[in-house]
C-alpha positions in Angstrom: 37.6 -47.2 19.4 34.5 -45.3 20.6 33.2 -46.8 23.9 31.5 -43.7 25.4 28.4 -41.9 24.2 27.7 -38.4 25.5 24.2 -37.3 24.8 22.6 -33.9 24.8 19.2 -33.8 26.3 16.7 -31.2 24.9 16.0 -31.8 21.3 18.3 -34.9 21.2 16.7 -37.3 23.6 13.5 -35.4 24.6 11.2 -33.3 22.4 11.1 -30.5 25.0 11.4 -27.4 22.8 7.6 -27.0 22.8 7.6 -27.1 26.6 10.4 -24.5 26.8 8.4 -22.4 24.4 5.3 -22.6 26.5 7.2 -21.5 29.6 8.8 -18.6 27.8 5.4 -17.7 26.4 4.0 -17.4 29.9 7.0 -15.4 31.1 6.9 -12.9 28.2 3.1 -12.5 28.4 3.6 -10.4 31.5 5.3 -7.9 29.2 2.9 -8.1 26.3 5.4 -10.0 24.1 4.6 -13.0 22.0 6.5 -15.1 19.5 5.1 -17.8 17.3 6.6 -21.2 18.2 8.6 -21.7 14.9 10.2 -18.3 15.1 11.0 -18.7 18.8 12.5 -22.1 18.5 14.6 -21.2 15.5 16.0 -18.2 17.4 16.5 -19.8 20.8 16.7 -23.6 20.5 20.0 -24.8 22.0 20.9 -21.5 23.6 21.4 -21.4 27.4 18.4 -20.0 29.3 20.3 -17.1 30.7 21.7 -16.2 27.3 18.2 -16.3 25.8 16.9 -14.1 28.6 19.7 -11.6 28.1 18.8 -11.4 24.4 15.1 -10.8 25.3 15.9 -8.1 27.8 18.2 -6.4 25.3 15.8 -6.7 22.3 12.6 -5.7 24.0 14.2 -3.4 26.6 12.4 -5.2 29.4 12.2 -3.7 32.9 13.5 -6.9 34.5 16.9 -8.6 34.9 17.8 -11.5 32.7 18.5 -13.6 35.8 15.0 -13.0 37.1 13.4 -14.0 33.7 15.6 -17.1 33.5 14.8 -18.2 37.1 11.0 -17.8 36.4 11.2 -19.8 33.2 13.2 -22.6 34.9 10.7 -22.8 37.7 7.8 -23.1 35.2 9.6 -25.8 33.2 10.3 -27.9 36.3 6.6 -27.6 37.3 5.4 -28.6 33.8 7.8 -31.5 33.4 6.6 -33.0 36.7 2.9 -32.7 35.7 3.2 -33.5 32.0 6.2 -35.3 30.6 7.3 -34.1 27.2 7.6 -36.8 24.6 10.9 -38.5 23.9 12.6 -38.0 20.5 12.2 -40.8 18.0 14.1 -44.0 19.0 15.5 -42.3 22.1 14.5 -45.0 24.6 15.4 -47.9 22.4 18.8 -46.4 21.4 19.8 -45.8 25.0 18.7 -49.3 26.1 20.5 -50.9 23.1 23.7 -48.9 23.7 23.7 -49.7 27.4 23.1 -53.4 26.9 25.9 -53.4 24.3 28.4 -52.2 26.9 28.7 -48.5 25.9 29.3 -46.0 28.7 26.5 -43.4 28.5 26.7 -39.8 29.8 24.2 -37.0 29.7 25.6 -33.5 29.1 22.9 -30.8 29.1 22.4 -27.1 29.3 19.3 -27.6 31.4 19.2 -27.5 35.2 19.0 -30.6 37.3 15.5 -29.6 38.4 14.4 -29.6 34.8 16.1 -32.8 33.8 15.4 -35.2 36.8 11.6 -35.3 36.5 11.9 -36.4 32.9 14.6 -39.0 33.5 12.7 -40.4 36.4 9.4 -40.4 34.5 10.9 -42.5 31.7 13.1 -44.5 34.1 16.3 -43.5 32.1 18.5 -42.2 34.9 20.1 -45.5 35.7 21.4 -45.9 32.2 23.8 -43.0 32.6 27.2 -43.3 34.3 27.5 -39.5 34.4 25.0 -36.6 34.3 26.3 -33.1 33.9 23.8 -30.2 34.1 24.0 -26.5 33.9 24.2 -26.3 37.7 27.5 -28.2 37.6 29.5 -25.8 35.5 30.5 -22.1 35.5 30.5 -22.0 31.7 27.6 -23.7 30.0 27.5 -24.7 26.3 28.9 -23.5 23.8 31.9 -23.5 26.2 33.6 -26.9 26.3 33.5 -27.1 30.2 30.3 -29.3 30.4 31.9 -32.0 28.2 35.3 -31.7 29.7 33.7 -32.2 33.2 31.9 -35.3 31.9 35.1 -36.8 30.5 36.9 -36.0 33.8 34.2 -37.7 35.8 34.2 -40.7 33.6 38.0 -40.9 33.4 37.7 -41.4 29.7 39.9 -39.7 27.0 38.1 -37.6 24.4 39.3 -39.9 21.6 37.1 -42.7 23.0 33.9 -40.7 23.1 31.4 -39.2 20.7 28.9 -36.5 21.5 25.4 -36.6 20.1 23.9 -33.1 19.6 21.0 -31.4 17.9 22.3 -27.8 17.9 25.3 -25.8 16.7 25.7 -24.5 20.2 26.0 -28.0 21.8 28.1 -29.5 18.9 30.7 -26.7 19.2 30.9 -27.3 22.9 31.7 -31.0 22.3 34.0 -30.3 19.4 36.1 -27.8 21.5 36.3 -30.5 24.2 38.1 -32.7 21.7 35.2 -35.1 21.0 34.0 -36.5 17.8 30.5 -35.1 17.2 27.4 -36.6 15.6 24.7 -34.1 14.8 21.0 -35.0 14.6 19.3 -31.7 13.8 15.5 -31.5 14.5 13.0 -29.4 12.7 14.0 -26.3 14.7 17.7 -26.6 14.2 18.0 -27.7 10.6 19.1 -24.3 9.5 21.9 -24.0 12.0 25.6 -24.4 11.0 26.9 -27.9 11.5 29.9 -27.6 9.2 32.2 -28.5 12.1 30.7 -31.8 13.1 32.1 -35.2 12.1 28.8 -36.9 11.0 25.2 -36.0 10.5 22.2 -38.3 10.9 18.5 -38.2 10.5 17.6 -39.9 13.8 19.1 -41.7 16.7 18.6 -45.2 15.3 20.5 -44.3 12.1 23.3 -43.0 14.3 23.4 -46.2 16.4 23.4 -48.5 13.4 26.4 -46.5 12.0 28.1 -46.7 15.4 27.8 -50.5 15.4 29.6 -50.6 12.0 32.6 -48.8 13.5 33.4 -51.7 15.9 
């Protein structure tokens, strides 16, 4: 029986892709490079920041290290998140509160840094709902490697068969699947074209997922 819900963050609980785009836009402007938002999000949504930076350096032959670009982008995101909270995804707050009150154990497993995540969790008063929060800072191998989900399961002392991951990208869902978890995919407008053939279930939004979950009891 499923008793543990492991949520992704960006694009699953919080509609932050536009904020990530704005940060990258400012970083890349120094090099005369501009993407439109749709093209950018379709290419980079769900990818680790450093992997995205490496791709940008390679593609545009930038005179900067990927590490420097990623650090600059992360700093900008943290600053923006503290001054202007990105909106939550549809039904995110309600679903988290309902699941917590129903006795499910909740975990957050994200490819974002703790500095990026904490201002948003605190701003919406969501941090206390999670028994475990695994950020990019906590692992050596971020998504799509299974390490983030394996670490969360270890910290929770829960076997994979009792959990389900909720993800919006192919990158994150593969991470969870390789950790032995069942996976529910909730693609957003930027990730609809990604490959989700490996997931167990696909939903339109978080509330549809939660109603299905209740039927499994």
